[in-house]
C-alpha positions as CSV (number, residue, x, y, z in Angstrom):
1,M,0.1,0.1,-0.1
2,A,1.3,3.3,-1.1
3,E,2.5,5.8,1.8
4,R,0.5,8.9,2.2
5,R,2.1,11.9,0.6
6,H,1.4,14.6,3.2
7,D,3.5,17.1,1.1
8,I,1.1,16.8,-1.8
9,D,-1.8,17.0,0.5
10,W,-0.5,20.2,1.7
11,L,0.0,21.6,-1.8
12,R,-3.5,20.5,-2.7
13,V,-4.9,22.3,0.3
14,L,-2.7,25.5,-0.2
15,V,-3.7,25.8,-3.8
16,M,-7.3,25.5,-3.1
17,L,-7.0,28.4,-0.5
18,A,-5.3,30.3,-3.1
19,V,-8.2,29.8,-5.5
20,F,-10.7,30.9,-2.8
21,V,-8.7,34.2,-2.0
22,F,-8.5,34.8,-5.5
23,H,-12.2,34.7,-6.2
24,C,-12.6,36.8,-3.1
25,A,-10.3,39.5,-4.6
26,R,-12.0,39.4,-8.0
27,F,-14.8,41.7,-7.0
28,F,-12.1,44.5,-6.7
29,G,-9.4,43.7,-9.3
30,G,-11.0,45.4,-12.5
31,G,-12.1,43.6,-15.5
32,T,-15.5,42.1,-15.8
33,W,-16.5,39.3,-13.4
34,H,-19.6,37.7,-12.4
35,L,-20.1,40.4,-9.8
36,N,-18.2,43.5,-9.5
37,S,-17.5,46.2,-7.0
38,A,-17.8,50.1,-8.0
39,E,-14.8,50.5,-6.1
40,Q,-11.6,49.0,-7.6
41,S,-8.1,48.3,-6.1
42,F,-4.9,48.4,-8.0
43,A,-3.3,46.3,-5.1
44,A,-6.1,43.7,-5.9
45,M,-5.5,43.6,-9.5
46,L,-1.7,42.9,-8.9
47,F,-2.6,40.2,-6.5
48,I,-5.0,38.4,-8.8
49,G,-2.5,38.7,-11.4
50,W,0.0,36.9,-9.5
51,L,-2.2,34.2,-8.3
52,D,-3.6,33.7,-11.7
53,M,-0.1,32.8,-13.3
54,W,0.4,29.6,-11.1
55,F,-2.4,28.1,-9.2
56,M,-4.5,26.5,-12.1
57,P,-1.2,25.2,-13.7
58,L,-0.3,23.8,-10.3
59,F,-3.7,22.3,-9.9
60,C,-3.2,20.5,-13.2
61,L,0.4,19.4,-12.2
62,L,-1.0,17.9,-8.8
63,S,-3.8,16.1,-10.6
64,G,-1.2,14.4,-12.9
65,V,0.6,13.5,-9.7
66,G,-2.6,11.7,-8.5
67,A,-3.0,10.2,-11.9
68,W,0.4,8.3,-11.5
69,Y,-0.5,6.8,-8.3
70,A,-4.1,6.1,-9.6
71,L,-3.0,4.1,-12.5
72,G,-0.7,2.0,-10.7
73,S,-3.6,0.1,-9.1
74,R,-6.3,0.5,-11.6
75,T,-7.1,-0.4,-15.1
76,K,-8.0,2.1,-17.7
77,G,-11.6,1.3,-17.4
78,R,-11.8,1.7,-13.6
79,F,-9.8,4.9,-13.9
80,L,-12.2,6.4,-16.3
81,L,-15.1,5.3,-14.3
82,E,-14.0,7.0,-11.3
83,R,-13.2,10.0,-13.2
84,V,-17.0,10.0,-14.3
85,K,-18.0,9.4,-10.7
86,R,-15.7,12.1,-9.1
87,I,-15.8,14.9,-12.0
88,L,-19.1,14.5,-14.0
89,V,-21.6,13.6,-11.4
90,P,-20.6,16.8,-9.1
91,L,-20.7,18.7,-12.5
92,Y,-24.1,17.5,-13.7
93,T,-25.9,17.3,-10.4
94,V,-25.3,19.9,-7.7
95,G,-23.0,21.9,-9.9
96,L,-25.7,22.4,-12.8
97,F,-28.8,22.5,-10.9
98,V,-27.9,24.1,-7.5
99,L,-24.7,26.0,-7.5
100,L,-24.5,27.6,-11.2
101,P,-27.9,29.2,-11.4
102,P,-27.0,31.8,-8.6
103,Q,-23.8,32.5,-10.4
104,F,-25.6,33.1,-13.7
105,Y,-28.1,35.3,-12.0
106,F,-25.2,37.4,-10.7
107,E,-23.5,37.3,-14.0
108,I,-26.7,38.6,-16.0
109,V,-27.6,41.4,-13.4
110,S,-24.2,42.7,-13.0
111,N,-23.1,42.7,-16.7
112,H,-26.1,42.4,-18.8
113,G,-28.7,44.6,-17.1
114,Y,-31.0,41.8,-16.2
115,R,-33.7,43.0,-13.9
116,G,-36.2,40.1,-13.4
117,T,-36.4,37.4,-10.8
118,L,-34.3,34.3,-10.1
119,W,-37.1,32.0,-11.0
120,A,-37.7,33.8,-14.5
121,M,-34.1,33.5,-15.1
122,L,-34.0,29.7,-14.9
123,P,-35.1,28.8,-18.7
124,R,-32.3,31.3,-19.8
125,C,-29.8,29.6,-17.7
126,F,-30.5,25.9,-18.9
127,S,-30.9,26.9,-22.6
128,G,-28.4,25.4,-24.7
129,L,-27.7,22.3,-22.4
130,A,-27.9,19.9,-25.4
131,D,-25.5,22.0,-27.6
132,F,-22.2,20.6,-28.6
133,S,-19.3,22.7,-29.8
134,L,-15.8,22.1,-30.6
135,E,-15.0,25.9,-30.4
136,W,-13.8,25.6,-27.0
137,P,-13.1,22.6,-24.7
138,G,-16.1,23.3,-22.4
139,G,-18.4,22.9,-25.4
140,V,-17.4,19.1,-25.5
141,V,-18.7,18.7,-21.9
142,N,-21.2,21.3,-22.3
143,L,-22.7,23.5,-19.7
144,P,-24.6,26.4,-20.7
145,F,-23.0,28.5,-18.0
146,S,-20.0,26.9,-16.3
147,G,-19.0,29.5,-13.8
148,H,-15.9,28.3,-11.9
149,L,-16.8,24.6,-12.8
150,W,-15.1,25.1,-16.4
151,F,-12.1,23.4,-14.6
152,L,-13.9,20.2,-13.9
153,Q,-14.8,20.1,-17.6
154,Y,-11.3,20.7,-18.7
155,L,-10.0,18.0,-16.1
156,F,-12.4,15.2,-17.2
157,L,-11.4,16.0,-21.0
158,I,-7.5,16.0,-20.0
159,S,-7.8,12.6,-18.1
160,V,-9.6,11.0,-21.1
161,L,-7.5,12.3,-24.0
162,A,-4.2,11.9,-22.0
163,L,-4.8,8.2,-20.9
164,P,-3.3,6.5,-23.8
165,L,-0.2,8.6,-23.2
166,L,-0.4,7.8,-19.4
167,R,-0.6,4.1,-20.2
168,Y,2.3,4.2,-22.4
169,L,4.5,6.0,-19.9
170,R,3.8,2.9,-17.5
171,S,5.2,0.5,-20.2
172,D,8.8,-0.5,-20.3
173,Q,9.4,1.7,-23.1
174,G,7.7,4.7,-21.5
175,R,9.8,4.1,-18.4
176,R,12.9,4.1,-20.5
177,L,11.8,7.5,-21.9
178,I,11.1,9.0,-18.3
179,G,14.5,7.5,-17.3
180,G,16.4,9.4,-19.9
181,L,14.6,12.7,-19.0
182,A,15.7,11.8,-15.5
183,R,19.3,11.5,-16.4
184,L,19.1,14.7,-18.3
185,S,17.5,16.5,-15.4
186,V,20.3,15.9,-12.9
187,W,22.7,18.2,-15.0
188,P,22.8,21.8,-13.9
189,G,19.7,23.5,-15.4
190,G,18.4,20.1,-16.7
191,I,14.9,20.4,-15.0
192,F,14.2,23.5,-17.2
193,L,13.7,21.1,-20.3
194,F,10.3,20.8,-19.0
195,I,9.7,24.5,-19.9
196,L,10.0,23.7,-23.7
197,P,6.8,22.0,-24.2
198,I,4.9,24.9,-22.3
199,L,6.8,27.4,-24.4
200,L,5.7,25.5,-27.7
201,V,2.2,25.6,-26.8
202,R,2.1,29.1,-25.7
203,I,4.1,30.5,-28.8
204,G,2.3,28.3,-31.2
205,L,-1.4,28.6,-29.8
206,R,-1.7,32.0,-27.9
207,S,-1.6,34.0,-31.2
208,V,-4.5,31.7,-32.6
209,F,-6.8,31.4,-29.9
210,H,-7.4,34.7,-27.9
211,G,-9.2,35.1,-24.5
212,E,-9.7,32.8,-21.6
213,H,-10.6,29.1,-21.4
214,T,-9.5,28.3,-25.0
215,W,-7.9,25.4,-26.5
216,A,-4.6,27.1,-25.9
217,D,-5.3,27.1,-22.2
218,F,-6.7,23.5,-22.4
219,L,-3.4,22.2,-24.1
220,E,-1.3,24.3,-21.6
221,F,-3.0,22.5,-18.7
222,L,-2.7,19.2,-20.4
223,V,1.2,19.8,-20.6
224,F,1.1,20.5,-16.7
225,F,-0.9,17.4,-16.3
226,V,1.2,15.0,-17.9
227,M,4.4,16.8,-16.4
228,G,2.9,16.1,-12.9
229,Y,2.6,12.5,-14.0
230,V,6.1,12.3,-15.3
231,L,7.9,14.0,-12.5
232,T,6.3,11.6,-10.0
233,A,7.7,8.4,-11.9
234,D,11.4,8.7,-11.1
235,P,13.2,9.8,-7.7
236,R,15.8,11.6,-9.7
237,L,13.2,14.0,-11.2
238,T,11.9,14.8,-7.6
239,G,15.7,15.4,-6.4
240,S,16.1,17.9,-9.5
241,K,13.2,19.7,-8.5
242,K,14.5,20.2,-5.1
243,K,18.1,21.0,-6.3
244,H,16.8,23.9,-8.6
245,G,14.2,25.1,-6.2
246,R,15.8,28.4,-5.0
247,L,16.9,29.1,-8.6
248,C,13.3,28.6,-9.9
249,L,11.9,30.8,-7.1
250,G,14.2,33.6,-7.9
251,L,13.5,33.4,-11.5
252,G,9.9,33.3,-10.9
253,V,9.9,36.5,-8.8
254,L,11.9,38.2,-11.4
255,C,9.7,37.3,-14.3
256,F,6.6,38.5,-12.4
257,A,8.3,41.7,-11.8
258,V,9.0,42.0,-15.4
259,A,5.4,41.2,-16.2
260,G,4.2,43.6,-13.8
261,L,6.3,46.2,-15.5
262,F,4.8,45.6,-18.7
263,V,1.2,45.9,-17.1
264,V,1.9,49.1,-14.8
265,R,4.3,51.1,-17.2
266,L,3.6,49.9,-20.6
267,G,-0.3,49.6,-20.3
268,Y,-0.7,45.7,-21.2
269,G,-3.6,44.0,-19.7
270,Y,-3.1,41.4,-17.0
271,P,-3.0,38.0,-18.7
272,G,-6.8,9.1,3.0
273,G,-8.1,7.2,5.6
274,E,-6.9,8.1,8.8
275,P,-9.4,9.0,11.6
276,F,-11.1,12.3,11.6
277,S,-9.0,15.4,12.4
278,I,-8.4,19.0,11.2
279,L,-5.9,17.7,8.8
280,F,-8.2,14.9,7.5
281,L,-10.9,17.4,6.9
282,L,-8.8,19.7,4.9
283,F,-7.4,17.0,2.7
284,E,-10.8,15.3,2.2
285,A,-12.6,18.8,1.5
286,V,-10.6,20.0,-1.4
287,L,-12.9,18.8,-4.2
288,P,-16.1,19.6,-2.5
289,F,-14.7,22.9,-1.3
290,Y,-13.9,23.8,-5.0
291,V,-17.3,23.0,-6.1
292,L,-19.1,24.8,-3.5
293,H,-16.8,28.0,-2.8
294,Q,-17.5,30.4,-5.6
295,T,-21.3,30.4,-5.3
296,V,-21.0,31.0,-1.6
297,I,-18.5,34.0,-2.3
298,L,-20.9,35.5,-4.8
299,C,-23.8,35.1,-2.5
300,I,-22.0,36.8,0.3
301,G,-20.5,39.4,-2.0
302,W,-23.9,40.3,-3.3
303,F,-24.8,41.8,0.2
304,V,-21.5,43.2,1.3
305,L,-20.5,45.2,-1.8
306,R,-23.7,47.2,-0.9
307,W,-21.9,48.3,2.4
308,N,-20.7,52.0,2.5
309,A,-17.2,50.4,3.5
310,G,-13.9,50.3,2.2
311,I,-12.1,47.6,0.1
312,P,-10.1,46.2,2.9
313,L,-13.0,45.8,5.1
314,Q,-15.1,44.2,2.3
315,F,-12.6,41.9,1.2
316,L,-12.0,40.5,4.9
317,T,-15.7,40.0,5.5
318,I,-16.1,38.1,2.3
319,T,-13.2,36.0,2.7
320,V,-14.0,35.1,6.5
321,I,-17.7,34.6,6.0
322,S,-17.4,32.8,2.8
323,F,-14.7,30.4,4.2
324,V,-16.8,29.6,7.3
325,I,-19.9,28.9,5.5
326,T,-18.3,26.8,2.7
327,M,-16.6,24.8,5.5
328,A,-19.9,24.4,7.6
329,V,-21.8,23.4,4.5
330,Y,-19.1,20.7,3.7
331,E,-18.8,19.4,7.2
332,L,-22.7,19.5,8.1
333,L,-24.4,18.8,4.9
334,V,-21.9,17.0,2.4
335,R,-19.2,15.1,4.3
336,R,-21.8,13.1,6.7
337,F,-24.1,11.7,4.2
338,R,-23.5,8.9,1.7
339,V,-25.9,10.7,-1.1
340,T,-24.3,14.0,-0.7
341,R,-20.7,12.5,-0.7
342,F,-21.6,10.8,-3.8
343,L,-23.0,14.1,-5.5
344,F,-19.9,15.8,-4.7
345,G,-17.5,13.3,-6.0
346,M,-16.3,11.9,-2.7
347,L,-15.6,8.2,-1.9
348,P,-18.0,6.3,0.3
349,K,-17.7,7.3,4.0
350,E,-16.8,3.6,5.0
351,R,-14.1,3.6,2.7
352,T,-12.4,6.9,3.8
353,E,-12.9,6.8,7.5
354,S,-12.5,3.1,8.6
355,T,-10.2,1.6,6.1
356,P,-6.7,3.4,5.6
357,T,-6.3,4.5,1.9
358,P,-3.4,6.2,0.2
359,W,-4.0,9.9,-0.3
360,Q,-3.9,9.3,-4.1
361,R,-7.3,7.6,-4.1
362,E,-8.9,10.9,-3.1
363,A,-7.0,13.2,-5.3
364,V,-8.8,14.4,-8.3
365,V,-8.6,18.2,-8.1
């Protein structure tokens, strides 16, 4: 049985918290979101830009790590079945019918001048549900309005499309290929070879697909997913990551500073199974928390943005209240019941709380 990877657990929790804070700041960061404050903050814009550069790629990287362990003990059929249960079931049940309609209502009121009721809006929200489109990845796993759940659409498609490559990389020939990459990675600067496929996608596709959530984004996330899978396969790759950690951090800070210069000065737009504990709660809650959090944030923001208060107080209030409510809903209404666990993509309660299981069996997002 695989040993639980608490380092990966914590990375998943920290990235999820970064996504949560990111969405709390979106009210004040300029641009057009589902709900916008009349008062905007330049500091919030920089903060959003900084988080936006790394948290979704890291989410995909960690999902690839989980896929490596999952395929070590599963057939491809079982792997795909679990992806259906863990991703599509939450997407097309509580996501589509409970969490996305309020977000769509805030979107059309804030950005399209809608003045009707929430109830009258519902037919408009669900129109186009049967449409299929290849213009953007979400059109393949279609939702008329996907809100923050677009990432679940992408993750499911990535898991399906990458599966033949993932299976190949576990074969003898694939392991030899990974071994060759591992030997190169131990050279000084060798780990930066993994930047090349990212650059190829960005240079080759960003000029063709414009905007957010395009095929360019999808292929870039696919690259990070496969990278996470590969980086887990050989201990030498893990050692090389640690060896180059400080250099990568320094380069990351420098690149963000240069990007900030372009934005500010040149006018560019910003681009388990152990017994219950607080740690167990955090590790198990990542996927349900992701599914729940943005709807809660928008509902709280709908009221808080009307206060005659400054941005710091509004941001702090939205962040604290939304976090408490999201965790309370997870703990009281999701985690405790078999039906809601299934609808939110969690494993059955008996399996996660009475039988020790590796962290990888829970890691989808």
